C-alpha positions in Angstrom: -18.0 -7.2 15.0 -15.0 -9.4 14.8 -15.2 -9.3 11.0 -15.1 -5.4 11.1 -12.0 -5.5 13.3 -10.3 -8.0 10.9 -11.0 -5.6 8.0 -9.4 -2.7 9.9 -6.4 -4.9 10.8 -5.9 -6.0 7.2 -6.1 -2.4 5.9 -3.6 -1.3 8.6 -1.2 -4.1 7.8 -1.3 -3.3 4.0 -0.8 0.4 4.7 2.2 -0.1 7.0 3.7 -2.7 4.6 3.5 -0.2 1.7 4.9 2.6 3.9 7.9 0.5 4.9 8.6 -0.7 1.3 8.4 2.9 0.0 10.6 4.2 2.8 13.3 1.6 2.1 13.0 2.1 -1.6 13.4 5.9 -1.4 16.4 5.6 1.0 18.1 3.0 -1.2 18.1 0.2 1.2 16.3 -2.1 -1.2 15.6 -2.0 -4.9 12.4 -4.0 -5.2 11.1 -2.1 -8.2 14.2 -2.7 -10.3 12.7 -5.5 -12.4 9.6 -3.5 -13.5 10.7 0.2 -13.2 14.1 1.6 -14.3 13.7 5.3 -13.9 12.6 7.4 -10.9 9.4 8.4 -12.6 8.5 4.8 -13.3 9.2 3.9 -9.7 7.0 6.7 -8.4 4.3 5.6 -10.8 4.4 2.1 -9.4 4.3 3.5 -5.8 1.4 5.7 -6.7 -0.6 2.8 -8.2 0.1 0.7 -5.0 -1.0 3.6 -2.9 -4.3 4.0 -4.9 -4.9 0.2 -4.5 -4.4 0.4 -0.7 -6.8 3.4 -0.6 -9.4 1.6 -2.7 -9.2 -1.4 -0.4 -9.4 0.9 2.7 -12.5 2.6 1.2 -14.2 -0.7 0.4 -13.4 -1.9 4.0 -14.7 1.3 5.6 -17.9 1.2 3.6 -18.5 -2.3 4.7 -17.9 -1.4 8.3 -20.2 1.7 8.3 -23.1 -0.1 6.6 
């Protein structure tokens, strides 16, 4: 049971971290993606890839919890 809750906690932390980074990136407070993405389209592509990775980890975690 503790392992399941740790999985949920890890997914929540990753999701909130991604949300905070995206919010600060969009508002211009930080420019984390500058070394790897110059244009706006490249930055949104990187954000999309990160979001898909978080969703994949969340799906894997939920499937482990439900089974």
